[in-house]
KOLROMAR-31999 format. One record per atom (N, C-alpha, C): residue in three letters; residue number from 1; x, y, z. Coordinates in steps of 0.02 Angstrom, whole numbers, plus 50000, padded with zeros to 5 digits. Example, Ala and Ser with C-alpha at 12.3 -4.5 7.8 and 13.67 -1.06 7.14 Angstrom:
("ALA",1,(50660,49716,50390));
("ALA",1,(50615,49775,50390));
("ALA",1,(50660,49835,50390));
("SER",2,(50642,49888,50354));
("SER",2,(50684,49947,50357));
("SER",2,(50645,50002,50394));
// end
This chain:
("MET",1,(52191,50782,53241));
("MET",1,(52155,50724,53216));
("MET",1,(52182,50705,53147));
("PRO",2,(52175,50641,53127));
("PRO",2,(52199,50620,53061));
("PRO",2,(52155,50646,53006));
("GLU",3,(52177,50634,52944));
("GLU",3,(52141,50659,52886));
("GLU",3,(52081,50614,52871));
("THR",4,(52031,50616,52914));
("THR",4,(51975,50570,52908));
("THR",4,(51935,50582,52845));
("ALA",5,(51935,50644,52820));
("ALA",5,(51898,50657,52759));
("ALA",5,(51929,50621,52699));
("ASN",6,(51996,50615,52700));
("ASN",6,(52031,50582,52645));
("ASN",6,(52036,50507,52655));
("PHE",7,(52038,50484,52715));
("PHE",7,(52047,50413,52729));
("PHE",7,(52010,50396,52794));
("PRO",8,(51944,50389,52789));
("PRO",8,(51904,50380,52850));
("PRO",8,(51898,50307,52871));
("TYR",9,(51955,50272,52872));
("TYR",9,(51954,50200,52885));
("TYR",9,(52001,50185,52944));
("LEU",10,(51976,50193,53003));
("LEU",10,(52018,50187,53063));
("LEU",10,(52049,50118,53071));
("LEU",11,(52008,50066,53062));
("LEU",11,(52032,49998,53075));
("LEU",11,(52035,49960,53009));
("TYR",12,(52094,49938,52991));
("TYR",12,(52112,49912,52925));
("TYR",12,(52137,49840,52935));
("LEU",13,(52100,49792,52908));
("LEU",13,(52120,49722,52915));
("LEU",13,(52157,49698,52854));
("VAL",14,(52216,49669,52865));
("VAL",14,(52253,49635,52811));
("VAL",14,(52245,49561,52823));
("ILE",15,(52217,49526,52774));
("ILE",15,(52198,49456,52785));
("ILE",15,(52226,49411,52731));
("SER",16,(52244,49351,52753));
("SER",16,(52260,49296,52707));
("SER",16,(52235,49232,52740));
("GLU",17,(52226,49181,52701));
("GLU",17,(52200,49119,52729));
("GLU",17,(52247,49090,52782));
("LYS",18,(52312,49092,52768));
("LYS",18,(52360,49059,52814));
("LYS",18,(52364,49094,52882));
("ASP",19,(52346,49159,52884));
("ASP",19,(52350,49195,52947));
("ASP",19,(52290,49183,52992));
("CYS",20,(52237,49153,52966));
("CYS",20,(52177,49141,53006));
("CYS",20,(52182,49073,53040));
("LEU",21,(52197,49074,53105));
("LEU",21,(52217,49014,53140));
("LEU",21,(52158,48974,53168));
("HIS",22,(52103,49007,53184));
("HIS",22,(52050,48973,53221));
("HIS",22,(51985,48965,53183));
("ARG",23,(51975,49005,53132));
("ARG",23,(51913,49002,53094));
("ARG",23,(51928,49008,53020));
("PRO",24,(51881,48986,52977));
("PRO",24,(51891,48996,52905));
("PRO",24,(51900,49070,52889));
("TRP",25,(51943,49084,52841));
("TRP",25,(51964,49154,52830));
("TRP",25,(51905,49199,52810));
("LEU",26,(51857,49174,52772));
("LEU",26,(51800,49216,52753));
("LEU",26,(51756,49231,52813));
("GLU",27,(51752,49183,52858));
("GLU",27,(51714,49196,52920));
("GLU",27,(51750,49249,52962));
("VAL",28,(51816,49245,52964));
("VAL",28,(51854,49295,53000));
("VAL",28,(51841,49364,52970));
("ALA",29,(51842,49369,52904));
("ALA",29,(51830,49433,52871));
("ALA",29,(51762,49461,52889));
("GLU",30,(51711,49420,52885));
("GLU",30,(51643,49445,52900));
("GLU",30,(51635,49464,52973));
("GLU",31,(51661,49422,53017));
("GLU",31,(51657,49437,53088));
("GLU",31,(51695,49502,53105));
("ALA",32,(51751,49511,53072));
("ALA",32,(51790,49572,53084));
("ALA",32,(51752,49634,53062));
("ILE",33,(51718,49630,53005));
("ILE",33,(51676,49685,52982));
("ILE",33,(51621,49700,53033));
("LEU",34,(51590,49648,53058));
("LEU",34,(51536,49657,53107));
("LEU",34,(51563,49686,53172));
("GLY",35,(51628,49676,53185));
("GLY",35,(51659,49705,53245));
("GLY",35,(51685,49776,53235));
("GLY",36,(51684,49801,53173));
("GLY",36,(51703,49870,53163));
("GLY",36,(51759,49883,53114));
("VAL",37,(51785,49832,53081));
("VAL",37,(51837,49843,53031));
("VAL",37,(51809,49886,52975));
("ASP",38,(51847,49936,52954));
("ASP",38,(51823,49985,52905));
("ASP",38,(51846,49971,52834));
("LEU",39,(51897,49929,52826));
("LEU",39,(51926,49915,52761));
("LEU",39,(51964,49850,52766));
("ILE",40,(51963,49811,52711));
("ILE",40,(51999,49747,52710));
("ILE",40,(52046,49744,52651));
("GLN",41,(52107,49723,52664));
("GLN",41,(52155,49710,52611));
("GLN",41,(52168,49634,52608));
("LEU",42,(52163,49607,52548));
("LEU",42,(52178,49537,52537));
("LEU",42,(52251,49530,52514));
("ARG",43,(52289,49493,52553));
("ARG",43,(52360,49484,52538));
("ARG",43,(52374,49409,52532));
("GLU",44,(52386,49387,52471));
("GLU",44,(52400,49317,52457));
("GLU",44,(52460,49313,52410));
("LYS",45,(52519,49320,52437));
("LYS",45,(52579,49328,52397));
("LYS",45,(52599,49265,52358));
("GLN",46,(52579,49207,52381));
("GLN",46,(52603,49145,52351));
("GLN",46,(52554,49114,52303));
("LEU",47,(52495,49141,52296));
("LEU",47,(52444,49110,52254));
("LEU",47,(52453,49126,52181));
("PRO",48,(52442,49077,52137));
("PRO",48,(52439,49093,52065));
("PRO",48,(52378,49136,52050));
("TYR",49,(52379,49167,51992));
("TYR",49,(52327,49216,51974));
("TYR",49,(52257,49189,51982));
("GLU",50,(52243,49131,51954));
("GLU",50,(52174,49106,51955));
("GLU",50,(52149,49094,52026));
("ASP",51,(52192,49069,52069));
("ASP",51,(52171,49057,52139));
("ASP",51,(52162,49122,52177));
("PHE",52,(52207,49169,52165));
("PHE",52,(52200,49235,52197));
("PHE",52,(52136,49268,52173));
("LEU",53,(52123,49264,52108));
("LEU",53,(52062,49294,52081));
("LEU",53,(52000,49265,52112));
("GLU",54,(51997,49199,52118));
("GLU",54,(51939,49167,52148));
("GLU",54,(51929,49189,52220));
("ARG",55,(51984,49193,52256));
("ARG",55,(51980,49214,52326));
("ARG",55,(51957,49286,52332));
("ALA",56,(51982,49329,52288));
("ALA",56,(51963,49400,52288));
("ALA",56,(51890,49408,52271));
("GLN",57,(51866,49370,52223));
("GLN",57,(51795,49375,52204));
("GLN",57,(51750,49355,52262));
("THR",58,(51769,49303,52297));
("THR",58,(51729,49279,52353));
("THR",58,(51728,49331,52409));
("LEU",59,(51787,49359,52424));
("LEU",59,(51790,49410,52477));
("LEU",59,(51751,49472,52457));
("LYS",60,(51755,49491,52393));
("LYS",60,(51721,49552,52372));
("LYS",60,(51645,49546,52380));
("SER",61,(51619,49486,52373));
("SER",61,(51547,49478,52384));
("SER",61,(51528,49495,52455));
("ILE",62,(51574,49484,52502));
("ILE",62,(51561,49501,52572));
("ILE",62,(51572,49575,52584));
("THR",63,(51627,49602,52559));
("THR",63,(51640,49674,52570));
("THR",63,(51587,49717,52537));
("ASP",64,(51563,49696,52478));
("ASP",64,(51509,49734,52445));
("ASP",64,(51445,49733,52487));
("ARG",65,(51431,49676,52517));
("ARG",65,(51370,49669,52556));
("ARG",65,(51369,49719,52614));
("TYR",66,(51427,49731,52643));
("TYR",66,(51432,49777,52700));
("TYR",66,(51458,49846,52680));
("GLN",67,(51467,49857,52615));
("GLN",67,(51492,49921,52589));
("GLN",67,(51559,49940,52620));
("ILE",68,(51603,49891,52621));
("ILE",68,(51671,49899,52647));
("ILE",68,(51720,49899,52588));
("PRO",69,(51765,49947,52583));
("PRO",69,(51813,49946,52528));
("PRO",69,(51859,49885,52530));
("LEU",70,(51873,49858,52472));
("LEU",70,(51920,49802,52465));
("LEU",70,(51983,49826,52430));
("VAL",71,(52040,49812,52461));
("VAL",71,(52105,49827,52433));
("VAL",71,(52139,49761,52416));
("ILE",72,(52172,49759,52359));
("ILE",72,(52210,49700,52340));
("ILE",72,(52285,49717,52347));
("ASN",73,(52321,49673,52380));
("ASN",73,(52392,49682,52388));
("ASN",73,(52431,49657,52327));
("ASP",74,(52471,49701,52299));
("ASP",74,(52518,49686,52245));
("ASP",74,(52486,49672,52177));
("ALA",75,(52437,49627,52175));
("ALA",75,(52412,49600,52112));
("ALA",75,(52363,49648,52079));
("VAL",76,(52388,49694,52040));
("VAL",76,(52346,49745,52009));
("VAL",76,(52298,49714,51959));
("ASP",77,(52319,49660,51925));
("ASP",77,(52274,49627,51878));
("ASP",77,(52214,49596,51913));
("VAL",78,(52225,49569,51972));
("VAL",78,(52169,49542,52012));
("VAL",78,(52124,49599,52034));
("ALA",79,(52153,49653,52057));
("ALA",79,(52113,49711,52079));
("ALA",79,(52068,49736,52022));
("ALA",80,(52096,49738,51962));
("ALA",80,(52057,49760,51905));
("ALA",80,(52001,49711,51888));
("ALA",81,(52016,49647,51893));
("ALA",81,(51967,49596,51875));
("ALA",81,(51906,49595,51921));
("VAL",82,(51917,49611,51985));
("VAL",82,(51861,49610,52033));
("VAL",82,(51834,49679,52047));
("ASN",83,(51862,49729,52012));
("ASN",83,(51841,49799,52023));
("ASN",83,(51849,49819,52096));
("ALA",84,(51909,49805,52122));
("ALA",84,(51924,49824,52191));
("ALA",84,(51928,49900,52198));
("TRP",85,(51915,49922,52258));
("TRP",85,(51920,49994,52273));
("TRP",85,(51992,50019,52269));
("GLY",86,(52039,49977,52292));
("GLY",86,(52107,50000,52295));
("GLY",86,(52158,49945,52285));
("VAL",87,(52221,49967,52277));
("VAL",87,(52278,49921,52275));
("VAL",87,(52330,49948,52322));
("HIS",88,(52368,49901,52350));
("HIS",88,(52424,49922,52393));
("HIS",88,(52487,49888,52367));
("VAL",89,(52538,49929,52355));
("VAL",89,(52600,49903,52327));
("VAL",89,(52660,49925,52370));
("GLY",90,(52712,49884,52368));
("GLY",90,(52773,49899,52403));
("GLY",90,(52826,49924,52356));
("GLN",91,(52885,49932,52383));
("GLN",91,(52940,49960,52343));
("GLN",91,(52962,49914,52287));
("GLN",92,(52952,49849,52295));
("GLN",92,(52973,49801,52244));
("GLN",92,(52917,49779,52198));
("ASP",93,(52859,49809,52205));
("ASP",93,(52800,49790,52165));
("ASP",93,(52791,49839,52107));
("THR",94,(52735,49833,52073));
("THR",94,(52719,49879,52019));
("THR",94,(52720,49951,52044));
("ALA",95,(52754,49994,52010));
("ALA",95,(52760,50064,52031));
("ALA",95,(52692,50099,52025));
("PRO",96,(52675,50142,52074));
("PRO",96,(52612,50179,52069));
("PRO",96,(52604,50216,52003));
("SER",97,(52658,50244,51976));
("SER",97,(52653,50280,51912));
("SER",97,(52632,50233,51855));
("GLU",98,(52654,50170,51858));
("GLU",98,(52634,50122,51807));
("GLU",98,(52561,50105,51814));
("ILE",99,(52537,50100,51876));
("ILE",99,(52466,50085,51887));
("ILE",99,(52423,50142,51859));
("VAL",100,(52443,50204,51873));
("VAL",100,(52406,50262,51848));
("VAL",100,(52409,50265,51771));
("ALA",101,(52467,50250,51743));
("ALA",101,(52474,50252,51670));
("ALA",101,(52428,50202,51637));
("HIS",102,(52418,50145,51669));
("HIS",102,(52377,50092,51638));
("HIS",102,(52303,50099,51656));
("TYR",103,(52288,50120,51717));
("TYR",103,(52219,50120,51741));
("TYR",103,(52191,50189,51757));
("GLY",104,(52231,50241,51749));
("GLY",104,(52207,50307,51766));
("GLY",104,(52193,50313,51840));
("GLY",105,(52138,50344,51856));
("GLY",105,(52119,50353,51926));
("GLY",105,(52072,50301,51952));
("ARG",106,(52073,50242,51922));
("ARG",106,(52026,50189,51941));
("ARG",106,(52034,50166,52013));
("PHE",107,(52096,50164,52038));
("PHE",107,(52109,50136,52104));
("PHE",107,(52133,50190,52153));
("HIS",108,(52114,50180,52216));
("HIS",108,(52147,50214,52271));
("HIS",108,(52213,50176,52282));
("ILE",109,(52269,50210,52277));
("ILE",109,(52334,50176,52280));
("ILE",109,(52369,50190,52346));
("GLY",110,(52386,50137,52381));
("GLY",110,(52428,50141,52440));
("GLY",110,(52498,50117,52424));
("TRP",111,(52548,50148,52453));
("TRP",111,(52618,50132,52438));
("TRP",111,(52657,50128,52503));
("SER",112,(52690,50072,52513));
("SER",112,(52730,50063,52574));
("SER",112,(52796,50100,52568));
("ILE",113,(52814,50135,52620));
("ILE",113,(52880,50167,52621));
("ILE",113,(52921,50135,52676));
("GLU",114,(52984,50125,52661));
("GLU",114,(53030,50090,52706));
("GLU",114,(53086,50135,52732));
("GLN",115,(53096,50192,52698));
("GLN",115,(53148,50239,52718));
("GLN",115,(53123,50310,52708));
("LEU",116,(53149,50355,52748));
("LEU",116,(53125,50424,52748));
("LEU",116,(53134,50458,52680));
("ASP",117,(53189,50444,52646));
("ASP",117,(53201,50478,52583));
("ASP",117,(53152,50459,52528));
("GLN",118,(53114,50407,52538));
("GLN",118,(53063,50389,52489));
("GLN",118,(53006,50439,52485));
("LEU",119,(53002,50482,52535));
("LEU",119,(52953,50537,52532));
("LEU",119,(52970,50585,52474));
("ASN",120,(53032,50584,52451));
("ASN",120,(53054,50628,52397));
("ASN",120,(53046,50595,52328));
("SER",121,(53022,50534,52326));
("SER",121,(53014,50499,52263));
("SER",121,(52959,50531,52221));
("PRO",122,(52967,50535,52155));
("PRO",122,(52913,50559,52113));
("PRO",122,(52850,50515,52115));
("GLU",123,(52858,50454,52139));
("GLU",123,(52800,50409,52145));
("GLU",123,(52747,50436,52194));
("ILE",124,(52770,50477,52241));
("ILE",124,(52724,50505,52292));
("ILE",124,(52665,50540,52259));
("ALA",125,(52675,50570,52200));
("ALA",125,(52622,50606,52167));
("ALA",125,(52566,50561,52143));
("ASN",126,(52577,50496,52142));
("ASN",126,(52529,50448,52115));
("ASN",126,(52491,50409,52169));
("VAL",127,(52504,50422,52232));
("VAL",127,(52474,50382,52285));
("VAL",127,(52428,50424,52328));
("GLN",128,(52380,50389,52360));
("GLN",128,(52331,50422,52403));
("GLN",128,(52343,50410,52477));
("HIS",129,(52382,50360,52494));
("HIS",129,(52403,50352,52563));
("HIS",129,(52469,50314,52565));
("LEU",130,(52502,50318,52622));
("LEU",130,(52566,50284,52631));
("LEU",130,(52559,50230,52684));
("GLY",131,(52588,50172,52670));
("GLY",131,(52593,50119,52719));
("GLY",131,(52657,50126,52758));
("VAL",132,(52652,50137,52823));
("VAL",132,(52711,50143,52865));
("VAL",132,(52727,50073,52891));
("SER",133,(52778,50042,52862));
("SER",133,(52787,49970,52871));
("SER",133,(52860,49952,52885));
("PRO",134,(52871,49918,52942));
("PRO",134,(52825,49908,52998));
("PRO",134,(52837,49960,53052));
("VAL",135,(52786,49975,53090));
("VAL",135,(52796,50018,53149));
("VAL",135,(52838,49980,53200));
("PHE",136,(52820,49917,53211));
("PHE",136,(52859,49873,53255));
("PHE",136,(52872,49808,53216));
("ARG",137,(52930,49779,53228));
("ARG",137,(52947,49717,53192));
("ARG",137,(52896,49663,53206));
("THR",138,(52884,49622,53155));
("THR",138,(52832,49571,53160));
("THR",138,(52852,49510,53120));
("ASP",139,(52827,49452,53141));
("ASP",139,(52842,49389,53106));
("ASP",139,(52809,49386,53038));
("THR",140,(52758,49427,53026));
("THR",140,(52724,49424,52961));
("THR",140,(52761,49463,52907));
("LYS",141,(52813,49501,52927));
("LYS",141,(52854,49537,52878));
("LYS",141,(52927,49527,52896));
("THR",142,(52962,49485,52857));
("THR",142,(53030,49466,52873));
("THR",142,(53082,49506,52836));
("ASP",143,(53062,49548,52787));
("ASP",143,(53110,49586,52747));
("ASP",143,(53112,49659,52768));
("THR",144,(53105,49670,52833));
("THR",144,(53103,49738,52860));
("THR",144,(53168,49776,52847));
("ILE",145,(53162,49839,52825));
("ILE",145,(53219,49883,52818));
("ILE",145,(53222,49932,52876));
("THR",146,(53166,49966,52888));
("THR",146,(53161,50014,52943));
("THR",146,(53106,49994,52990));
("GLU",147,(53122,49990,53054));
("GLU",147,(53070,49985,53106));
("GLU",147,(53055,50056,53128));
("TRP",148,(52998,50083,53107));
("TRP",148,(52985,50154,53115));
("TRP",148,(52978,50174,53188));
("GLY",149,(52943,50133,53227));
("GLY",149,(52930,50153,53296));
("GLY",149,(52884,50214,53300));
("LEU",150,(52867,50233,53359));
("LEU",150,(52821,50290,53368));
("LEU",150,(52854,50355,53347));
("GLN",151,(52918,50363,53360));
("GLN",151,(52952,50425,53342));
("GLN",151,(52958,50432,53266));
("GLY",152,(52972,50376,53232));
("GLY",152,(52975,50378,53159));
("GLY",152,(52908,50396,53129));
("LEU",153,(52855,50369,53158));
("LEU",153,(52788,50385,53134));
("LEU",153,(52773,50459,53144));
("GLN",154,(52792,50485,53202));
("GLN",154,(52782,50556,53215));
("GLN",154,(52821,50600,53166));
("GLN",155,(52881,50579,53149));
("GLN",155,(52921,50616,53102));
("GLN",155,(52889,50615,53032));
("LEU",156,(52866,50558,53011));
("LEU",156,(52831,50554,52946));
("LEU",156,(52770,50600,52945));
("LYS",157,(52733,50599,53000));
("LYS",157,(52674,50641,53005));
("LYS",157,(52690,50714,52995));
("SER",158,(52748,50735,53019));
("SER",158,(52768,50805,53013));
("SER",158,(52792,50823,52944));
("LEU",159,(52805,50773,52902));
("LEU",159,(52836,50786,52837));
("LEU",159,(52790,50775,52778));
("THR",160,(52731,50746,52789));
("THR",160,(52685,50734,52733));
("THR",160,(52613,50745,52755));
("ASN",161,(52572,50765,52707));
("ASN",161,(52500,50772,52720));
("ASN",161,(52461,50710,52699));
("LEU",162,(52495,50661,52671));
("LEU",162,(52461,50600,52651));
("LEU",162,(52439,50560,52713));
("PRO",163,(52381,50528,52710));
("PRO",163,(52362,50484,52765));
("PRO",163,(52414,50429,52775));
("LEU",164,(52426,50411,52837));
("LEU",164,(52475,50360,52854));
("LEU",164,(52439,50299,52883));
("VAL",165,(52448,50242,52850));
("VAL",165,(52421,50179,52874));
("VAL",165,(52478,50142,52909));
("ALA",166,(52473,50136,52974));
("ALA",166,(52525,50103,53013));
("ALA",166,(52512,50028,53017));
("ILE",167,(52564,49989,53008));
("ILE",167,(52558,49916,53013));
("ILE",167,(52622,49888,53043));
("GLY",168,(52616,49832,53077));
("GLY",168,(52674,49799,53105));
("GLY",168,(52668,49789,53180));
("HIS",169,(52645,49730,53201));
("HIS",169,(52640,49711,53271));
("HIS",169,(52596,49760,53311));
("ILE",170,(52543,49782,53280));
("ILE",170,(52494,49825,53313));
("ILE",170,(52441,49781,53344));
("ASN",171,(52427,49794,53408));
("ASN",171,(52378,49753,53444));
("ASN",171,(52340,49797,53493));
("ALA",172,(52298,49765,53533));
("ALA",172,(52255,49804,53579));
("ALA",172,(52294,49844,53629));
("SER",173,(52354,49822,53647));
("SER",173,(52392,49856,53699));
("SER",173,(52428,49919,53673));
("ASN",174,(52442,49922,53608));
("ASN",174,(52480,49979,53582));
("ASN",174,(52444,50019,53529));
("ILE",175,(52385,49998,53509));
("ILE",175,(52352,50030,53452));
("ILE",175,(52335,50103,53467));
("GLY",176,(52318,50119,53529));
("GLY",176,(52304,50188,53546));
("GLY",176,(52366,50232,53541));
("ASP",177,(52423,50205,53563));
("ASP",177,(52485,50243,53558));
("ASP",177,(52504,50257,53486));
("VAL",178,(52494,50208,53442));
("VAL",178,(52511,50216,53371));
("VAL",178,(52465,50268,53339));
("TYR",179,(52402,50266,53357));
("TYR",179,(52355,50316,53332));
("TYR",179,(52375,50385,53356));
("HIS",180,(52391,50390,53418));
("HIS",180,(52410,50455,53447));
("HIS",180,(52474,50482,53416));
("ALA",181,(52518,50438,53394));
("ALA",181,(52581,50459,53363));
("ALA",181,(52572,50487,53293));
("GLY",182,(52513,50478,53263));
("GLY",182,(52502,50509,53198));
("GLY",182,(52471,50466,53145));
("ALA",183,(52456,50404,53160));
("ALA",183,(52426,50361,53109));
("ALA",183,(52355,50383,53093));
("SER",184,(52338,50384,53030));
("SER",184,(52270,50397,53009));
("SER",184,(52228,50333,53012));
("SER",185,(52261,50276,53005));
("SER",185,(52228,50212,53002));
("SER",185,(52274,50160,53034));
("LEU",186,(52246,50111,53067));
("LEU",186,(52284,50060,53102));
("LEU",186,(52271,49993,53068));
("ALA",187,(52323,49965,53037));
("ALA",187,(52316,49901,53002));
("ALA",187,(52340,49844,53046));
("VAL",188,(52301,49791,53049));
("VAL",188,(52317,49734,53091));
("VAL",188,(52311,49669,53051));
("VAL",189,(52349,49620,53072));
("VAL",189,(52344,49553,53045));
("VAL",189,(52327,49505,53102));
("SER",190,(52378,49488,53142));
("SER",190,(52369,49437,53194));
("SER",190,(52321,49459,53249));
("ALA",191,(52316,49524,53262));
("ALA",191,(52271,49547,53316));
("ALA",191,(52199,49526,53305));
("ILE",192,(52181,49515,53242));
("ILE",192,(52114,49490,53225));
("ILE",192,(52117,49418,53199));
("CYS",193,(52163,49405,53153));
("CYS",193,(52164,49340,53120));
("CYS",193,(52184,49283,53167));
("HIS",194,(52223,49298,53218));
("HIS",194,(52243,49246,53266));
("HIS",194,(52194,49238,53323));
("SER",195,(52144,49280,53326));
("SER",195,(52097,49278,53382));
("SER",195,(52043,49225,53372));
("PRO",196,(52026,49188,53425));
("PRO",196,(51970,49142,53420));
("PRO",196,(51903,49177,53409));
("ASN",197,(51901,49242,53426));
("ASN",197,(51839,49281,53418));
("ASN",197,(51856,49346,53381));
("PRO",198,(51860,49344,53315));
("PRO",198,(51881,49403,53277));
("PRO",198,(51834,49462,53285));
("ARG",199,(51770,49450,53295));
("ARG",199,(51724,49506,53304));
("ARG",199,(51740,49544,53368));
("GLU",200,(51749,49507,53423));
("GLU",200,(51765,49540,53486));
("GLU",200,(51834,49574,53484));
("ALA",201,(51880,49543,53448));
("ALA",201,(51946,49573,53441));
("ALA",201,(51942,49640,53405));
("ALA",202,(51901,49642,53352));
("ALA",202,(51892,49704,53314));
("ALA",202,(51857,49757,53356));
("ILE",203,(51808,49737,53394));
("ILE",203,(51772,49784,53438));
("ILE",203,(51821,49815,53488));
("GLN",204,(51864,49774,53518));
("GLN",204,(51912,49800,53567));
("GLN",204,(51963,49846,53535));
("LEU",205,(51988,49828,53477));
("LEU",205,(52036,49870,53442));
("LEU",205,(52006,49938,53425));
("LYS",206,(51946,49936,53398));
("LYS",206,(51912,49998,53378));
("LYS",206,(51900,50042,53439));
("GLN",207,(51879,50011,53494));
("GLN",207,(51866,50050,53554));
("GLN",207,(51930,50081,53581));
("ASN",208,(51985,50044,53577));
("ASN",208,(52048,50071,53602));
("ASN",208,(52073,50130,53560));
("ILE",209,(52058,50128,53495));
("ILE",209,(52074,50185,53452));
("ILE",209,(52033,50246,53474));
("LYS",210,(51968,50235,53480));
("LYS",210,(51923,50290,53495));
("LYS",210,(51933,50319,53565));
("ASN",211,(51962,50279,53609));
("ASN",211,(51976,50304,53677));
("ASN",211,(52037,50349,53679));
("THR",212,(52074,50353,53623));
("THR",212,(52134,50394,53621));
("THR",212,(52117,50463,53598));
("THR",213,(52142,50513,53632));
("THR",213,(52132,50582,53613));
("THR",213,(52197,50608,53582));
("LYS",214,(52192,50634,53521));
("LYS",214,(52253,50661,53489));
("LYS",214,(52269,50731,53516));
// end
């Protein structure tokens, strides 16, 4: 079984306004929570600070209501301003060590890894989970270096005790396989945001995870 005590968030939604095709993005977020999403990350790479901050504040009012952790992608200043639970950064973003130097242990820090040798980075000491990105190639991430696949995920699982958050073209048909391969948490974008019924989509995803025996 995954490290549920350290990262008990099986279904992880990464949301942005542009990815929500059928309903307003805040409605998608709330419906997804009602369907079983355990954690939400707000990813708005193109927004200026003030707009990102306003969006984060609005979303946090919803996540707080349901006691769901909110993670902010990349923008550590926004995360600090809204008192987010966590931040998630990639290899080209603010280094986890810099976040810790400035904010101490205020945030749960997730860090995306793109190559196996990044497990040897000193930055690993500053993070609480790893983003395995992408497990499968996806249109939402065009700067892919490594497509990990199930075997790559299994290999990572054997080499680190950190929780692994898998992301990249994960949907109802493969989410059980990804979980079985070693993911502690399954992160989705289109599987919920593109659905006309995000609550039902989340229910199905969560059920497919729970139907898998490790």
